[in-house]
N, C-alpha and C positions, 0 to 999 in steps of 0.2 A: 128698430126703435130700441131704445132702453129703457128698462124697468127699473123703478126703485125696490130696494131690497127692504129688509126689517129696520134696519140701522139707517136708514135714508141714504145710503151711498147707492148710486146708479151702477147697475151692472152692464155692461157692454156685451153683446152676443157677438158670437164669431164675426158675423156679416157686418156687425156695426162698429167692430175695433177699427181702430187707427192702423195706418199701413206700417208706421215706425212706433210699434208698441214699444215701452220700456221693458226691459228684463224684469223677470219675475223675483220680487223682492225676498222671498224664501230661497233665495240660491243657497245651495250647500257648498260651505267652504270646506276643502280637503288640505291638511296639513303634509307637507312633504313628509316620505318615509324616512327620509334621514334626521328628522328631528326624533321620532319615535326610535331608531336606531340608536342615536346618541343618548335618550334617556336610557334605553335598555341596558347600554354598557356602563352608563353611570350608576343604574340599579346592581348591576354586577359587581362593579368595584366595590361601593357601599356595602354590598353583602359580605363579599370578601372580607373587608376590614372588620365587619362585625364576626365574623367566623375566626379571623385572627385573635382578636381579644380573646376567644376562649382556647384557641389552639397553643397560645403563648401563655397562657394561665394568668393573664392579668388579674390581679384581685384588689378589693377594697374599693374606694371611691372611685378611683380613675377607671376600673370594669365599668361600674355603672353609669359613670358620665359619658364614657364612649359609646357604649350599648345605646344609650339614649339619644346623644348626638346621631349615630347611625341610623336610628330609627327614626328620628324626626326629619332628617333629610330625605331618607328614602320616602316617606308620608309625604313629604311636601312635593316631591318630584311627581308622585303618582298622582296626587291630588290635581297638581297644576296642569300635568300635561294629559294624562290619561282621562280625568274628569272633566277636561277643559275648563279649569277654573282659571286658567290664563288669559281666556278671551271672554271672560264673562263680565258682565258689568260691576263696578265696585259695590252696589247695593246688594246684589247677589253673594257676591264674596263675603260682604260683612254678616249677610243673613246666614250663611252657613258655618262661617268662622267663629264668629263671636259667642253662640251660646256654648261650644266647648270650653272656650278660653274661660268664660264665666264659671262653668262648673268646676274647672281646675281650680280657679281662685276660690272659690268657696270650699272646695275638699281642703285647700290649704289653710284656709280659715279655721276649718273645724279641726285640722290637726293640731293647729297651735292652742285652740279652746280645749283640747283634751289634755293636752300637756298640762295647762293651767289647773283642769278639774282634777288630774292626778295627783299634782303635787298639794293641791288643796285637801285632798282626802287624806293623803299620807300625813300632812301636818296635823290635821284635826282628830284624825282617827287611828293614826299610827300604821305601822307597815304590817301588823298581823290582822288577819280579817276578823 
């Protein structure tokens, strides 16, 4: 016989289970090793590119732009594949990615505000402290 559980769902005992039971819903999904190997190769290529920026003594805004691009690409690969975000529901992705983006937007706004504050202080109080 079956018994009602605390949440109202009936639990089947081993002798009450139907002969053609459905597969377990919590099945573990494994990704092919080729996917991880391809990501590792791309991470190696991106890291080599990042080191080449320093090796060839790239200077100025180009240096920082290249380093940031390589950094974001590597972080995106790591988050998408190794943290399994590529297979999560969109709500979970938004819950994890939106707060850091909001923080970056607020930091950018504060940087603009700081320039305005500095300009105002220099205008009214002069360059000498």
